[in-house]
ROSE-4610 file (N, C-alpha, C; in Angstrom, 1 decimal, always signed):
// ROSE-4610
residu = [M/M/M/S/S/S/A/A/A/P/P/P/N/N/N/P/P/P/R/R/R/A/A/A/C/C/C/P/P/P/C/C/C/C/C/C/G/G/G/L/L/L/V/V/V/Q/Q/Q/H/H/H/V/V/V/P/P/P/P/P/P/I/I/I/P/P/P/Q/Q/Q/G/G/G/Q/Q/Q/R/R/R/A/A/A/T/T/T/C/C/C/P/P/P/R/R/R/C/C/C/E/E/E/V/V/V/V/V/V/I/I/I/A/A/A/R/R/R/A/A/A/G/G/G/A/A/A/R/R/R/Q/Q/Q/R/R/R/N/N/N/N/N/N/R/R/R/L/L/L/A/A/A/F/F/F/S/S/S/A/A/A/A/A/A/L/L/L/A/A/A/G/G/G/L/L/L/L/L/L/L/L/L/F/F/F/P/P/P/V/V/V/A/A/A/V/V/V/T/T/T/L/L/L/P/P/P/I/I/I/M/M/M/T/T/T/V/V/V/E/E/E/R/R/R/F/F/F/G/G/G/H/H/H/V/V/V/H/H/H/A/A/A/A/A/A/S/S/S/I/I/I/V/V/V/A/A/A/G/G/G/G/G/G/V/V/V/D/D/D/L/L/L/F/F/F/Q/Q/Q/S/S/S/G/G/G/E/E/E/F/F/F/L/L/L/V/V/V/G/G/G/F/F/F/V/V/V/V/V/V/L/L/L/A/A/A/C/C/C/S/S/S/I/I/I/V/V/V/L/L/L/P/P/P/L/L/L/A/A/A/K/K/K/L/L/L/L/L/L/G/G/G/L/L/L/L/L/L/A/A/A/I/I/I/T/T/T/A/A/A/G/G/G/G/G/G/R/R/R/R/R/R/M/M/M/S/S/S/R/R/R/R/R/R/R/R/R/R/R/R/A/A/A/S/S/S/T/T/T/Y/Y/Y/R/R/R/W/W/W/I/I/I/E/E/E/R/R/R/A/A/A/G/G/G/R/R/R/W/W/W/G/G/G/M/M/M/L/L/L/D/D/D/V/V/V/L/L/L/L/L/L/I/I/I/A/A/A/F/F/F/V/V/V/I/I/I/A/A/A/W/W/W/V/V/V/K/K/K/V/V/V/G/G/G/D/D/D/L/L/L/V/V/V/E/E/E/V/V/V/T/T/T/P/P/P/G/G/G/P/P/P/A/A/A/A/A/A/L/L/L/A/A/A/F/F/F/T/T/T/L/L/L/C/C/C/V/V/V/F/F/F/F/F/F/S/S/S/L/L/L/L/L/L/A/A/A/G/G/G/A/A/A/A/A/A/F/F/F/D/D/D/P/P/P/H/H/H/A/A/A/L/L/L/W/W/W/Q/Q/Q/R/R/R/E/E/E/Q/Q/Q/T/T/T/L/L/L/A/A/A/R/R/R/A/A/A]
num = [1/1/1/2/2/2/3/3/3/4/4/4/5/5/5/6/6/6/7/7/7/8/8/8/9/9/9/10/10/10/11/11/11/12/12/12/13/13/13/14/14/14/15/15/15/16/16/16/17/17/17/18/18/18/19/19/19/20/20/20/21/21/21/22/22/22/23/23/23/24/24/24/25/25/25/26/26/26/27/27/27/28/28/28/29/29/29/30/30/30/31/31/31/32/32/32/33/33/33/34/34/34/35/35/35/36/36/36/37/37/37/38/38/38/39/39/39/40/40/40/41/41/41/42/42/42/43/43/43/44/44/44/45/45/45/46/46/46/47/47/47/48/48/48/49/49/49/50/50/50/51/51/51/52/52/52/53/53/53/54/54/54/55/55/55/56/56/56/57/57/57/58/58/58/59/59/59/60/60/60/61/61/61/62/62/62/63/63/63/64/64/64/65/65/65/66/66/66/67/67/67/68/68/68/69/69/69/70/70/70/71/71/71/72/72/72/73/73/73/74/74/74/75/75/75/76/76/76/77/77/77/78/78/78/79/79/79/80/80/80/81/81/81/82/82/82/83/83/83/84/84/84/85/85/85/86/86/86/87/87/87/88/88/88/89/89/89/90/90/90/91/91/91/92/92/92/93/93/93/94/94/94/95/95/95/96/96/96/97/97/97/98/98/98/99/99/99/100/100/100/101/101/101/102/102/102/103/103/103/104/104/104/105/105/105/106/106/106/107/107/107/108/108/108/109/109/109/110/110/110/111/111/111/112/112/112/113/113/113/114/114/114/115/115/115/116/116/116/117/117/117/118/118/118/119/119/119/120/120/120/121/121/121/122/122/122/123/123/123/124/124/124/125/125/125/126/126/126/127/127/127/128/128/128/129/129/129/130/130/130/131/131/131/132/132/132/133/133/133/134/134/134/135/135/135/136/136/136/137/137/137/138/138/138/139/139/139/140/140/140/141/141/141/142/142/142/143/143/143/144/144/144/145/145/145/146/146/146/147/147/147/148/148/148/149/149/149/150/150/150/151/151/151/152/152/152/153/153/153/154/154/154/155/155/155/156/156/156/157/157/157/158/158/158/159/159/159/160/160/160/161/161/161/162/162/162/163/163/163/164/164/164/165/165/165/166/166/166/167/167/167/168/168/168/169/169/169/170/170/170/171/171/171/172/172/172/173/173/173/174/174/174/175/175/175/176/176/176/177/177/177/178/178/178/179/179/179/180/180/180/181/181/181/182/182/182/183/183/183/184/184/184/185/185/185/186/186/186/187/187/187/188/188/188/189/189/189/190/190/190/191/191/191/192/192/192/193/193/193/194/194/194/195/195/195/196/196/196/197/197/197/198/198/198/199/199/199/200/200/200/201/201/201/202/202/202/203/203/203/204/204/204/205/205/205]
x = [+0.8/+0.0/+0.9/+0.5/+1.3/+1.0/+2.1/+2.0/+2.0/+1.4/+1.4/+2.8/+3.0/+4.4/+4.3/+5.0/+5.0/+5.8/+5.2/+5.8/+5.4/+6.3/+6.1/+5.6/+4.6/+4.2/+5.3/+5.6/+6.6/+6.2/+4.9/+4.5/+4.3/+3.5/+3.2/+4.0/+4.6/+5.4/+4.7/+3.4/+2.6/+3.0/+3.4/+3.8/+2.5/+2.3/+1.1/+1.5/+0.6/+0.8/+0.2/+1.0/+0.5/+0.4/-0.7/-0.9/-0.4/-0.2/+0.1/-1.0/-0.5/-1.4/-1.7/-3.0/-3.4/-3.0/-2.8/-2.4/-3.4/-2.9/-3.7/-4.2/-3.9/-4.4/-3.2/-3.5/-2.5/-2.9/-1.9/-2.2/-2.0/-2.9/-2.8/-2.8/-2.3/-2.2/-3.6/-4.0/-5.4/-5.4/-4.2/-4.2/-4.1/-3.2/-3.0/-3.3/-3.7/-4.1/-3.1/-1.8/-0.7/-0.5/-0.2/+0.0/+1.3/+1.2/+2.3/+3.0/+2.2/+2.8/+1.8/+2.4/+1.6/+2.0/+1.1/+1.5/+2.5/+3.6/+4.7/+5.5/+5.3/+6.0/+7.5/+7.9/+9.4/+10.1/+9.5/+10.1/+10.1/+9.1/+9.1/+10.2/+10.3/+11.3/+12.7/+13.0/+14.3/+14.5/+13.5/+13.6/+14.0/+13.4/+13.7/+15.2/+15.6/+17.0/+17.9/+17.6/+18.5/+18.6/+17.5/+17.6/+18.3/+18.1/+18.8/+20.3/+20.7/+22.1/+22.8/+22.1/+22.7/+22.9/+21.9/+22.0/+23.2/+23.3/+24.4/+25.8/+25.8/+27.1/+27.5/+26.5/+26.7/+27.2/+26.7/+27.1/+28.4/+28.8/+29.9/+31.2/+31.7/+32.9/+33.0/+31.9/+31.8/+31.9/+31.2/+31.1/+32.4/+33.3/+34.5/+35.8/+35.7/+36.8/+36.8/+35.6/+35.6/+35.6/+36.0/+36.1/+34.7/+34.6/+33.3/+33.1/+34.3/+34.1/+35.4/+35.2/+36.3/+36.5/+37.7/+37.9/+38.9/+38.5/+39.3/+39.6/+40.9/+41.3/+42.5/+42.3/+43.4/+43.9/+43.0/+43.3/+43.8/+44.0/+44.4/+43.2/+43.1/+42.0/+42.4/+41.7/+42.0/+40.7/+40.7/+39.6/+40.0/+39.1/+39.5/+38.4/+38.7/+37.8/+38.1/+37.2/+37.3/+38.6/+38.8/+40.0/+41.3/+41.3/+42.4/+42.7/+41.6/+41.8/+42.4/+42.1/+42.7/+44.1/+44.4/+45.8/+46.7/+46.1/+46.9/+47.2/+46.4/+46.7/+47.8/+47.9/+49.0/+50.3/+50.2/+51.4/+52.0/+51.1/+51.5/+51.9/+51.9/+52.3/+51.2/+50.0/+48.9/+48.3/+49.1/+48.7/+47.5/+47.3/+46.1/+44.9/+44.9/+43.7/+43.4/+44.4/+44.2/+43.6/+44.1/+43.5/+42.0/+41.7/+40.3/+39.4/+39.9/+39.1/+38.8/+39.9/+39.7/+38.9/+39.1/+38.3/+36.9/+36.6/+35.2/+34.4/+35.1/+34.3/+34.4/+35.2/+35.3/+35.1/+36.0/+36.1/+34.8/+34.5/+33.3/+32.0/+31.7/+30.5/+30.4/+31.5/+31.5/+31.2/+31.8/+31.5/+30.1/+29.5/+28.1/+27.2/+27.4/+26.6/+26.8/+28.0/+28.2/+27.6/+27.6/+27.0/+25.5/+24.9/+23.4/+23.0/+23.8/+23.5/+23.6/+24.6/+24.8/+23.7/+23.4/+22.5/+21.0/+20.7/+19.3/+19.2/+20.2/+20.1/+20.2/+21.1/+21.3/+21.4/+20.7/+20.7/+20.2/+19.1/+18.5/+19.4/+20.3/+21.3/+22.5/+22.6/+23.7/+23.4/+24.5/+24.2/+23.8/+23.2/+22.7/+23.8/+25.0/+26.1/+26.6/+26.6/+27.1/+26.1/+24.8/+23.8/+24.0/+24.1/+24.3/+25.5/+26.7/+27.9/+27.9/+27.2/+27.1/+26.3/+25.2/+24.3/+25.1/+25.8/+26.6/+27.6/+28.3/+29.2/+28.6/+27.4/+26.7/+26.4/+26.0/+25.7/+26.9/+28.0/+29.3/+29.8/+29.7/+30.1/+29.2/+27.9/+27.0/+27.3/+27.7/+28.0/+29.2/+30.2/+31.4/+31.5/+30.6/+30.7/+30.2/+30.9/+30.6/+30.2/+29.5/+29.1/+28.2/+27.2/+26.2/+26.9/+27.8/+28.6/+29.4/+30.1/+31.0/+30.2/+29.0/+28.1/+27.8/+27.4/+27.1/+28.3/+29.5/+30.7/+31.0/+30.7/+30.9/+29.9/+28.7/+27.6/+28.0/+28.5/+28.9/+30.0/+31.0/+32.2/+31.7/+30.8/+30.3/+29.6/+28.8/+28.1/+28.9/+29.8/+30.5/+31.7/+32.4/+33.6/+33.4/+32.2/+31.9/+32.4/+32.6/+33.1/+34.6/+35.3/+36.7/+37.2/+36.6/+37.0/+35.7/+35.9/+34.8/+34.8/+33.7/+33.5/+32.4/+32.7/+31.6/+31.5/+30.3/+30.2/+30.9/+31.5/+32.2/+31.3/+31.7/+30.9/+30.4/+31.1/+30.7/+29.7/+29.3/+28.5/+27.1/+26.5/+25.2/+25.2/+26.3/+26.4/+26.7/+27.4/+27.7/+26.4/+25.7/+24.4/+23.5/+23.3/+22.4/+23.0/+24.3/+24.9/+24.6/+24.7/+24.3/+22.8/+22.0/+20.5/+20.2/+20.8/+20.5/+21.1/+22.3/+22.8/+22.0/+21.5/+20.6/+19.2/+18.7/+17.5/+17.6/+18.7/+19.0/+19.1/+19.8/+19.9/+18.6/+17.8/+16.5/+15.5/+15.5/+14.5/+14.8/+16.1/+16.5/+15.9/+15.2/+14.6/+15.3/+16.2/+16.9/+16.0/+14.8/+13.9/+13.4/+13.4/+12.9/+13.9/+15.1/+16.1/+15.7/+15.1/+14.7/+13.2/+12.4/+11.0/+10.5/+11.1/+10.7/+11.1/+12.3/+12.8/+11.9/+11.5/+10.6/+9.3/+8.8/+7.5/+7.5/+8.6/+8.7/+8.8/+9.5/+9.7/+8.4/+7.4/+6.2/+5.1/+5.3/+4.3/+4.1]
y = [-1.2/+0.0/+1.2/+2.2/+3.4/+4.4/+4.9/+5.9/+7.3/+8.3/+9.6/+10.2/+11.2/+11.8/+13.2/+13.5/+14.8/+15.8/+17.0/+18.0/+19.4/+20.3/+21.7/+22.5/+23.3/+24.2/+25.2/+25.4/+26.4/+27.8/+28.1/+29.5/+29.8/+29.1/+29.4/+28.6/+27.5/+26.7/+25.6/+25.5/+24.5/+23.1/+22.3/+20.9/+20.0/+19.2/+18.4/+17.1/+16.1/+14.8/+14.7/+14.4/+14.3/+12.9/+12.3/+10.9/+10.8/+9.6/+9.4/+10.1/+10.9/+11.7/+10.9/+10.7/+10.0/+10.8/+10.1/+10.7/+11.8/+12.9/+14.0/+14.9/+14.7/+15.5/+16.2/+17.1/+17.8/+18.0/+18.3/+18.5/+20.0/+20.6/+22.0/+22.2/+23.3/+23.6/+24.0/+23.4/+23.8/+25.2/+25.8/+27.1/+28.2/+28.1/+29.2/+28.8/+27.5/+27.0/+27.0/+27.0/+26.9/+25.5/+25.2/+23.8/+23.3/+22.2/+21.6/+20.6/+19.8/+18.7/+18.3/+17.9/+17.3/+15.9/+15.1/+13.7/+13.6/+13.0/+12.8/+14.1/+15.2/+16.4/+16.3/+15.6/+15.5/+14.7/+13.6/+12.9/+13.7/+14.4/+15.3/+16.3/+16.9/+18.0/+17.4/+16.2/+15.6/+15.2/+14.8/+14.5/+15.8/+16.9/+18.2/+18.5/+18.3/+18.6/+17.8/+16.5/+15.6/+16.2/+16.5/+17.0/+18.3/+19.2/+20.5/+20.3/+19.4/+19.2/+18.5/+17.6/+17.0/+18.0/+18.9/+20.0/+20.9/+21.3/+22.1/+21.5/+20.2/+19.5/+19.4/+19.2/+19.2/+20.5/+21.6/+22.9/+23.4/+22.8/+23.3/+23.4/+22.3/+22.4/+23.6/+23.8/+24.9/+26.2/+26.3/+27.6/+28.1/+27.1/+27.5/+27.5/+26.9/+26.7/+27.7/+28.0/+28.9/+30.3/+31.3/+32.7/+33.2/+33.8/+34.3/+35.8/+36.5/+37.9/+38.3/+39.2/+39.8/+41.3/+41.7/+43.0/+43.7/+44.8/+45.6/+46.9/+47.3/+48.5/+49.1/+50.2/+50.9/+49.9/+49.2/+48.4/+47.0/+46.7/+45.4/+44.6/+43.4/+42.5/+41.4/+41.1/+40.0/+39.2/+37.9/+37.0/+36.1/+36.1/+35.3/+34.4/+33.2/+32.2/+32.2/+31.5/+31.4/+30.6/+29.5/+28.7/+29.5/+30.2/+30.9/+32.1/+32.7/+33.8/+33.3/+32.2/+31.6/+31.3/+30.7/+30.3/+31.6/+32.6/+33.9/+34.5/+34.3/+34.8/+34.0/+32.7/+32.0/+32.4/+32.6/+32.9/+34.3/+35.2/+36.5/+36.6/+35.5/+35.5/+35.6/+35.8/+36.0/+34.6/+33.8/+32.5/+32.3/+33.2/+33.1/+33.4/+34.5/+34.9/+33.9/+33.4/+32.4/+31.1/+30.7/+29.5/+29.8/+30.9/+31.2/+31.2/+31.8/+31.9/+30.5/+29.7/+28.3/+27.5/+27.6/+26.7/+27.1/+28.4/+28.9/+29.0/+29.1/+29.2/+27.9/+27.0/+25.7/+24.5/+24.3/+23.1/+22.9/+23.9/+23.7/+23.7/+24.6/+24.4/+23.1/+22.6/+21.3/+20.2/+20.3/+19.3/+19.3/+20.5/+20.6/+19.9/+20.2/+19.5/+18.0/+17.6/+16.1/+15.5/+16.2/+15.6/+15.6/+16.6/+16.6/+15.5/+15.3/+14.3/+12.9/+12.7/+11.4/+11.1/+12.1/+11.8/+11.7/+12.4/+12.3/+11.1/+10.6/+9.4/+8.1/+8.1/+6.8/+7.0/+8.0/+8.2/+7.1/+6.4/+5.3/+4.0/+4.0/+2.8/+3.1/+4.3/+4.7/+4.3/+4.1/+3.9/+5.2/+5.1/+6.3/+7.2/+6.7/+7.6/+8.3/+7.6/+8.2/+9.2/+9.0/+9.9/+11.2/+11.1/+12.3/+13.0/+12.3/+13.0/+13.7/+13.1/+13.7/+15.0/+14.9/+16.1/+17.2/+16.9/+17.9/+18.5/+17.7/+18.3/+19.2/+18.8/+19.7/+21.0/+21.0/+22.3/+23.1/+22.5/+23.3/+23.8/+23.0/+23.4/+24.6/+24.5/+25.5/+26.9/+26.9/+28.1/+28.9/+28.1/+28.7/+28.8/+28.1/+28.2/+29.6/+30.2/+31.6/+31.8/+30.8/+30.9/+32.1/+32.3/+33.4/+34.7/+34.7/+36.0/+36.4/+35.4/+35.6/+36.2/+35.6/+36.1/+37.6/+38.0/+39.4/+40.2/+39.8/+40.5/+40.8/+39.8/+40.0/+41.0/+40.9/+41.9/+43.3/+43.5/+44.8/+45.3/+44.5/+44.9/+45.3/+44.6/+44.9/+46.2/+46.6/+47.8/+49.0/+48.8/+49.9/+50.4/+49.5/+49.9/+50.1/+50.2/+50.4/+51.7/+52.7/+54.0/+54.0/+53.1/+53.0/+52.0/+50.8/+49.7/+49.1/+48.4/+47.7/+46.2/+45.9/+44.5/+43.9/+42.7/+42.0/+40.6/+40.0/+38.6/+37.7/+36.7/+35.6/+34.5/+33.4/+32.3/+31.5/+31.7/+30.9/+31.6/+32.9/+33.7/+33.1/+32.6/+32.0/+30.7/+29.8/+28.6/+28.8/+29.8/+30.1/+30.6/+31.4/+31.9/+30.8/+29.9/+28.7/+27.8/+27.6/+26.8/+27.3/+28.6/+29.2/+29.0/+29.2/+29.0/+27.5/+26.6/+25.2/+24.8/+25.4/+25.1/+25.6/+26.8/+27.4/+26.6/+26.2/+25.5/+24.1/+23.4/+22.1/+22.3/+23.3/+23.5/+23.8/+24.6/+25.0/+23.9/+23.1/+22.0/+20.8/+20.6/+19.4/+19.4/+18.2/+18.0/+16.8/+17.1/+15.9/+15.0/+15.5/+14.6/+13.4/+13.6/+12.5/+11.3/+11.5/+10.4/+9.4/+9.9/+9.0/+8.7/+9.4/+9.2/+7.8/+7.2/+5.9/+4.8/+5.0/+4.1/+4.2/+5.3/+5.5/+4.9/+5.0/+4.5/+3.0/+2.4/+0.9/+0.4/+1.2/+0.8/+0.8/+1.8/+1.9/+0.9/+0.4/-0.4/-1.7]
z = [+0.0/+0.0/+0.0/-0.8/-0.9/+0.2/+0.8/+1.9/+1.3/+2.0/+1.5/+1.6/+0.7/+0.6/+1.2/+2.3/+2.9/+1.9/+1.7/+0.8/+1.3/+1.2/+1.6/+0.4/+0.7/-0.4/-0.7/-2.0/-2.4/-2.1/-1.9/-1.7/-0.3/+0.5/+1.9/+2.9/+2.4/+3.3/+4.1/+3.8/+4.6/+4.2/+5.2/+5.0/+5.0/+4.0/+3.9/+3.2/+3.4/+2.8/+1.5/+0.5/-0.9/-1.3/-1.6/-2.0/-3.5/-4.0/-5.4/-6.3/-7.3/-8.1/-9.4/-9.6/-10.9/-12.1/-13.2/-14.4/-14.9/-15.3/-15.8/-14.7/-13.4/-12.3/-11.6/-10.7/-10.0/-8.5/-7.7/-6.3/-6.0/-5.3/-4.9/-3.4/-3.0/-1.5/-1.0/+0.1/+0.6/+1.2/+1.5/+2.1/+1.1/+0.1/-0.9/-2.3/-2.5/-3.8/-4.9/-4.5/-5.5/-5.8/-7.1/-7.5/-6.9/-6.2/-5.5/-6.4/-7.1/-7.9/-9.0/-10.1/-11.2/-11.5/-12.0/-12.3/-13.4/-13.1/-14.1/-14.4/-13.7/-14.0/-13.8/-12.8/-12.5/-13.6/-14.0/-15.1/-16.4/-16.7/-17.9/-17.8/-16.6/-16.5/-16.7/-16.2/-16.4/-17.8/-18.5/-20.0/-20.7/-20.3/-20.9/-20.6/-19.3/-18.9/-19.7/-20.0/-20.8/-22.2/-22.8/-24.2/-24.3/-23.3/-23.4/-23.1/-22.2/-21.9/-23.1/-23.8/-25.0/-26.1/-26.3/-27.3/-27.0/-25.7/-25.3/-25.5/-25.3/-25.5/-27.0/-27.8/-29.3/-29.8/-29.2/-29.6/-29.0/-27.9/-27.1/-27.9/-28.6/-29.3/-30.3/-31.0/-32.0/-31.3/-30.1/-29.4/-28.8/-28.4/-27.8/-28.7/-29.9/-30.7/-31.9/-32.5/-33.6/-33.1/-33.9/-33.5/-33.1/-31.9/-31.4/-31.7/-31.9/-32.4/-33.1/-34.0/-34.8/-34.4/-34.0/-33.6/-34.6/-35.1/-36.1/-35.5/-35.4/-34.9/-35.7/-36.2/-37.0/-38.2/-38.8/-39.9/-39.5/-38.2/-37.7/-37.3/-37.8/-37.6/-36.7/-35.6/-34.8/-34.5/-34.8/-34.5/-33.4/-32.4/-31.1/-30.8/-30.4/-29.8/-28.3/-27.6/-26.1/-25.7/-26.4/-26.2/-26.5/-27.7/-28.0/-27.1/-26.6/-25.6/-24.3/-23.8/-22.6/-22.9/-24.0/-24.4/-24.5/-25.1/-25.2/-23.9/-22.9/-21.6/-21.0/-21.2/-20.7/-21.4/-22.7/-23.4/-23.0/-22.6/-22.2/-20.7/-20.0/-18.6/-17.6/-18.1/-17.1/-16.8/-16.0/-15.7/-14.9/-13.9/-13.0/-13.7/-14.5/-15.2/-16.3/-17.0/-18.0/-17.4/-16.3/-15.6/-15.2/-14.7/-14.3/-15.6/-16.7/-17.9/-18.4/-18.5/-19.1/-18.2/-16.9/-15.9/-15.9/-15.8/-15.6/-16.9/-18.0/-19.3/-20.1/-19.8/-20.6/-19.7/-18.7/-17.9/-17.1/-16.3/-15.4/-16.1/-17.1/-17.9/-18.6/-19.2/-19.8/-18.8/-17.6/-16.6/-16.1/-16.0/-15.6/-16.7/-18.0/-19.0/-19.0/-18.9/-18.8/-17.6/-16.5/-15.3/-15.4/-16.0/-16.2/-17.2/-18.2/-19.2/-18.5/-17.7/-17.1/-16.1/-15.3/-14.2/-14.6/-15.7/-16.2/-17.1/-17.7/-18.6/-17.8/-16.9/-16.1/-14.6/-14.1/-12.7/-11.9/-12.4/-11.6/-11.6/-12.5/-12.5/-11.6/-11.2/-10.3/-8.8/-8.0/-6.6/-6.0/-4.8/-4.1/-3.9/-3.5/-3.2/-4.4/-5.6/-6.8/-7.3/-7.1/-7.5/-6.7/-5.4/-4.6/-4.9/-5.1/-5.3/-6.7/-7.7/-9.0/-8.9/-8.2/-8.1/-7.4/-6.3/-5.6/-6.6/-7.4/-8.3/-9.4/-9.8/-10.8/-10.1/-8.9/-8.2/-8.1/-7.7/-7.6/-8.9/-9.9/-11.3/-11.8/-11.5/-12.0/-11.4/-10.1/-9.4/-10.0/-10.5/-10.9/-12.5/-13.2/-14.6/-15.0/-16.0/-16.4/-17.9/-18.4/-19.8/-20.0/-19.1/-19.3/-19.0/-18.0/-17.7/-18.9/-19.5/-20.6/-21.8/-22.0/-23.1/-22.8/-21.6/-21.3/-21.5/-21.2/-21.4/-22.9/-23.7/-25.2/-25.7/-25.2/-25.7/-25.2/-24.0/-23.5/-24.3/-24.6/-25.4/-26.8/-27.4/-28.7/-28.7/-27.7/-27.6/-27.2/-26.2/-25.6/-26.4/-27.0/-27.7/-29.2/-29.6/-31.0/-31.5/-30.7/-31.2/-31.4/-30.7/-30.8/-31.8/-31.8/-32.6/-33.3/-34.3/-34.9/-34.5/-33.8/-33.3/-34.0/-34.6/-35.3/-34.8/-34.7/-34.2/-35.1/-34.5/-35.3/-35.6/-36.3/-36.6/-35.4/-34.3/-33.1/-32.2/-32.6/-31.7/-31.5/-32.6/-32.5/-31.7/-32.0/-31.3/-29.8/-29.5/-28.1/-27.4/-28.0/-27.4/-27.2/-28.1/-28.0/-26.9/-26.8/-25.8/-24.4/-24.2/-23.0/-22.6/-23.6/-23.4/-23.0/-23.7/-23.4/-22.0/-21.7/-20.4/-19.2/-19.4/-18.4/-18.3/-19.5/-19.5/-18.9/-19.1/-18.5/-17.0/-16.5/-15.1/-14.4/-15.1/-14.5/-14.5/-15.6/-15.7/-14.8/-14.5/-13.8/-12.4/-12.0/-10.7/-10.0/-9.1/-8.4/-7.7/-7.3/-6.5/-7.3/-8.7/-9.5/-9.5/-9.1/-9.1/-8.0/-7.0/-5.9/-5.8/-6.6/-6.6/-6.9/-8.0/-8.4/-7.3/-6.8/-5.8/-4.5/-4.1/-2.9/-3.2/-4.5/-4.8/-4.8/-5.3/-5.2/-3.8/-2.9/-1.5/-0.8/-1.1/-0.4/-0.9/-2.1/-2.7/-2.0]
């Protein structure tokens, strides 16, 4: 026999027991009437997270290796990619800045996408400890990944320095923008509770 599942309302904080929800129905809070859960919503969210993470991974090599912007100043043209920019910092002796750029704009965002893809595709086949450690790693990588911040920096540079130099988007600009979008979508859609929901349901049955 299935036991009710205690859950706190995201709006008013009321803790209540939510029984298994039939397909096509939803549970609402009796105090503020906010929707607490929908049937199969967590699984659908994680399927969306998987698709977005996969799309971001497919776009990632193009986004970081091809030139993302071309800068022309006094007749000199320089096309730079994210990888080339980090390497140039190392070659010029800026080792700390180069390490931060490469780690926060390439290594950590890539690790976040790989972690989301792994945990949404095969999370139920992982051990409980591996699931928990992977989720904690995704959380840490997401805090330090700077794809969205880097995109804002490129846009600001494009707008602000237009009077001094000519900045034009490179072939990787669209891929990079889409990669940022899919990374944010995957992180927002991912619901870690779904990793244990099926296990708890089987244990209560």
